[in-house]
N, C-alpha and C positions, 0 to 999 in steps of 0.2 A: 504493500500500500504506500509506503514511504517513497519507493521508486516511482510509482505512478504519479504521486502528488508532485514530486520534483520535476517529472517530465511535463506535467500539466502547467506548472509554474513557468518552466522554460518556454513552452509554446506560447503562453500568455504574454510573456515579455517580448518574444519575437513578433507576435501579432501587434502589440501596441507600438513597438519601434518601427515595424514595417509600414503600418498604417500612417503614422505621423511622418515618416520619411517620404512615402509616396505623396502625401498631401503637400509636403514642402517642395518636392520636385515639380508639382503641378502649379505652384504659386509663383507670383512675381511680386517684387517689392512695391510697385505702384498699387497693385490690387490689394496687397496686405495693408498698406497705409490707408487705402480708401475704407477698408473695413474698420480698422482700429481708430480712425478719426471720425467715424460716423457716430456722433454722440447720441442721437435719438435711438439708434439701434442698440448700442451698448447699454443705455439706461433701461430700455425695455427688456433686454435679455437678462440683465442683472435682477431686475424686479421679478421677472418670471421665475428664474432659477433659484434665487436666494430667498424669496418671500412667498410667491404664489404657489409654487410646486410643493414646498414643505407644508404649507397650510392645506393643500390638496391631500397630501398623504395623511395628515392628521384627520381631516374630514372623512376620508374614505375608511380609515381604520375605525373611527368612532361610529360611522354609519353602519358598517358591517359587524360592529361589536366583536372585533377580532380577539382571540385569546391573547394573553399578555405577550407571549413570545412573538407571535405574528404581528401584534401591534407595534412592538419595539422594532422588529425587523423592517416594517414598512416605514416607520418614522426615520430610522437610520438611513434607509435608501433615499427617501424623499429629501432629506437634508443634505445630501452629498452630491453636488453638481459636478459636471465635467468628466463624465465617463468616456473612456476612449472608444467605446462602441458608438458613441454619438457621431464622431468623425466618420466612422465606417458607414453609418446609416446615410450620411451625406453622399458617400460614394455609391452606395447601393441604389439610392433614388435618383442618381444623376443630378444632384442638386448643386448648390454653391459650395464646392469642396473647400475652397480657400477660406471663405467666411466661416464655414463650419469648423475647420481645424483651428483657426485663430481663436475663435470664441471658446471652443472646447478647452484649449490649453489655458486661456485666461480664466475660465470658470474653475478649472481644476486647481489652479494656483490660489485663487481667492477662496474657493471652497475648503481648501486645507486649513484656512484660518477661521472661517465662519462656521464650519461644521460643528465643532464642539459646543459653542454658545447656542447655536440654533437648536441642536438636539436637546440640550439641557433646559432651555426655555419651554419647548413643546412637551418634553417628558414631565416637567414640573406642572405645567398647566393641565396636562391630561391625567396627572396623578398616577403615573405608571413608571416602572423602572427605577433607575438611580442616576447619580451624577456621572457624566462622561468626561474624562480627562485624557487628552491625547498629546503626543509629542508633535507639535506643529512643525518644528524644524525638520523632522524626519519626513513628514508628509510632503512638505514643500520640496525637499531634496528629491524625493521619489518622483514627483511630478516633473521636476526639471530634468532628471536623468532619463526617464522613460518617454516623456512626451515632448518637452520643449527642445531638448538637444537634437533628437532625430529630425524634428520639423525644421529647426534652424539649419542643420547640415544640408537637408534637401533644398532649402531655400537658397543657400549659398551656392550649391552646385548649379541650380537653375539660373542664378544670376551671372556666374562667372564662366560656366561651361554648359550653355543651353543644349548643345548637341548631345553631350553626355547625359544630361537630365532627360532628354527625349528618349534615348536608348535605354536608360535605367528604369524609367517610370513603369513600363509594362511589367518588368520583372518584379519590382517592388509591389506593384498592385496585385500581381499573381500570388506572391508570398503572403500578402495581407489577406487575400481571399481564401487561400488554403488554410492558413492558421486560424482565420475567423471560424471556418467550419469545424476545425479541430477543437477550438475552445468551446464552441457550442456543444459539440459531442462530449467533450470532457466534463463540462458542467452537468450535463444530463446523466452521463454514466456514473460520475463520481457522487452524485447526490440523488440517485434515482429512488433510494429507499425513503429519503426525506420527502421527496415530491409525491411518491405513491402514498405515503402516510397522510398527506394533506388532501388527497383526492376526495371530493365530496365535502370538503370544508369550504369556508368562505375565503380562505387565504389566497388561493390561486386566482379566484375571480377578482378579488380586491387588487392583486398585483397587476392583473390584465387590464382592468378598468383604469387603474392609476396611470399606466403607461399610455393608454389610448387618450385619456383626457389631458394628460400632460403634453402629449403630442399636439393636440388641438390648441391648448393654451399657449404653448411655445410658438406655434404658428401665428396665432392671433396677436401675441405681444411681440411683434417684430415689424420691421419696415423693409421696403425694397421690393424687388421682383418676387414672384411666387416661388421660384426655385430657392431663393435665399430664405424666405419665410418658412417654408416647409423644412428646410435644413435646420433652422433654429428649433422647429418643432421636434425633430429627431434628437437634437442636443438635449432638450428639456425632458424627453421621455426616458432617456437612458442615463442612469446615474452612475456615480463612481463607487465601485464596491470596496476600494482600498480603505478609505477612512471607516466605512461601516464594519469591515472585518477587524480593523484595529480596535474599534470601540468595543466590539463583542469580546475580544480577547482581554482588553484592559479593564473594562468596566463590568463585564458580565461573566468573566472567567471561562470564556469559550463554551458557554452553555449550549449543549447540543440542540435543544429545542429552538433556540434563537438562530443558530447557524443553519439548521434545516429550513426554518421559515425564511431566512434571508435568501437561501438558494432558490426556494420556491418562488419568492417574490421576484427575484431577478430573472428567472427563466420564464415565468408567466408574463413579465413585463416585455421581454424580448419577443414572446409569442404575439404580443399585441403590436409592438413597434415595427418589427421586421416586415410583416405582410403589408403594412401601410406604405413603407418605403418601396417594397417591390411593386405595388400597384402604381405608385407615382412614377417609378422607373418605366414601367410598361406604357403608361400614358404618354410619357415624354418621348419614348422611342417611336410611338405611333404618330406623334404630332408632326405634320408636314413642315418642311423647312420654309422659312420666309420666302415669299415669291412663288412658291410651288402650290399647285392646286391638286388635291388628291383626286384620282380617277373615280368617277361615279360608277 
C-alpha cells in the first residue's frame, strides 16, 4: 500500500507540473499582463472563490444535514481555492487557458493564507469540528514549487524560444492528459471503499451539487468572453485538496471518516465539473469559424 501511495503521489506531482508547464508554454507575457491587470475580473474571482464558494459549501452541508465528518470535509474543500484540476478543466473545455492558469496559481497562493481563518470562522459559526492551524509557509512553498515555477518556466520558454515552446507544448499537454486520467483512476481505486460506504448517503450528492453550483457561480462572477467566464467557473468548482488534507492531519488526527468523506466529496465534485467542461468543449468544437456558414 505504501508503494502504491508513493506512486500515486509521484503521478500527482507530474500531473500538476505538466499541466502548469503546458499552460505556460501556451501563454504570452502580453496576454498574462492583460489578465492580471484586469481589476474587475480579479475582484470578482476573489469574491467568488474566497467568500461565495465557502459560504456555498456551508449552505449545502447544512441543507443536507450532513454527518459531522462529511460536513467538515465539505467545508474544508469549499474553503480551499486554487486546485490544479481547475487549470486542467480550462484545457478540457477549450477555454481561456492563460487566464485560467494565472488565476488558479494566484488563488492557490492566496488560499494558502486565507484557508485556515476561513475554515475556523465557518466551523465556529456552524458549531462543528475544532480549530484548524496550518503551516502557511509550507503551503505557500508547495504552491510555488509545484505550480508557479513550472508555469513560469513554460512562460519563459514561450517568450525566448517560441519554436521550442511550439514543439514542446503537444508533449506537455499529452503528459498532462495521461497523468490526469491516472490521478482520477488512482483516487477512485485508492478510496473506493470510502466512496462505496457513502453510496446512498447525502454526501456524494452534496459534493456533486456543490461543484455544479460553484461552476455556475464562478461563471456568473467573472467578466470577459464566454470562454474566459466558463474557465473561471471551472476554477471555482475544483478546489485545492492540499490544505484540506493538511488540516485533517493536523487538526483532526487523520480521522479516517473525514479522509473518506473528503475523497468522496472531491470525486463527486469532479463527476459534476468534468462533464460540464466536456460539453463546453464539444460545443466549441462544433461552432463554425468566423466567416464560415455551416452547411444546411
